[in-house]
C-alpha positions in Angstrom: -11.5 3.1 7.9 -10.7 4.7 4.3 -7.4 4.1 2.3 -4.8 6.2 3.4 -3.5 8.9 1.2 0.3 9.3 0.4 1.7 10.9 3.3 0.2 8.6 6.0 1.6 5.4 3.6 5.0 6.8 3.6 6.2 6.2 7.2 4.7 2.9 7.5 6.5 1.9 4.3 9.6 3.3 5.1 9.1 1.7 8.8 8.5 -2.2 6.7 11.1 -2.2 4.4 13.7 -1.3 7.3 14.2 -4.5 8.6 17.0 -5.6 5.9 15.1 -8.4 4.3 13.6 -8.2 0.9 10.2 -7.9 0.2 8.3 -8.1 -2.8 5.5 -5.6 -4.1 3.2 -7.3 -2.8 4.3 -8.3 0.7 4.4 -4.5 1.3 1.1 -3.8 -0.1 -0.9 -6.5 1.9 1.6 -5.5 4.9 -0.4 -2.2 4.5 -3.3 -3.6 4.3 -3.1 -4.9 7.6 -1.6 -2.0 9.7 -4.2 -0.2 8.2 -7.0 -2.6 8.6 -8.4 -1.9 5.3 -11.7 -4.1 4.2 -11.7 -6.5 2.0 -13.9 -3.8 -0.7 -11.0 -1.1 0.1 -8.4 -3.9 -0.7 -10.4 -4.3 -4.0 -11.2 -0.7 -5.0 -9.8 -0.2 -7.9 -8.4 3.3 -10.0 -11.0 4.8 -12.7 -9.9 3.0 -16.6 -6.7 0.9 -15.1 -7.0 -2.3 -13.2 -5.3 -1.5 -10.5 -6.1 -0.9 -7.1 -6.0 2.3 -5.6 -3.6 0.9 -2.8 -1.7 -0.4 -4.9 -1.3 2.7 -7.3 0.1 4.7 -3.9 2.0 2.1 -2.6 4.1 1.8 -5.8 4.6 5.5 -6.2 6.3 5.8 -3.0 8.3 2.7 -3.6 9.6 4.4 -6.5 10.6 7.8 -5.2 
C-alpha cells in the first residue's frame, strides 16, 4: 500500500488519540504504519533533502493542527 495522504491519515490518527491515553509521536507513527500495512521500505522512505520519513512528516503536521 502507498503511504496515505493527509486526508486519509486524519481520521485514523484522531481515533488513535481519542482513547484518553498519552501517546508519543513515535507510537502514533508506528500505530498508523501498522494500520495502513506499510512495508518496511515505505516506513523508511525519506523526504528529499531531509532525514525525516514521509509518514513521520505527514503525521506530525496533522498532530499540530
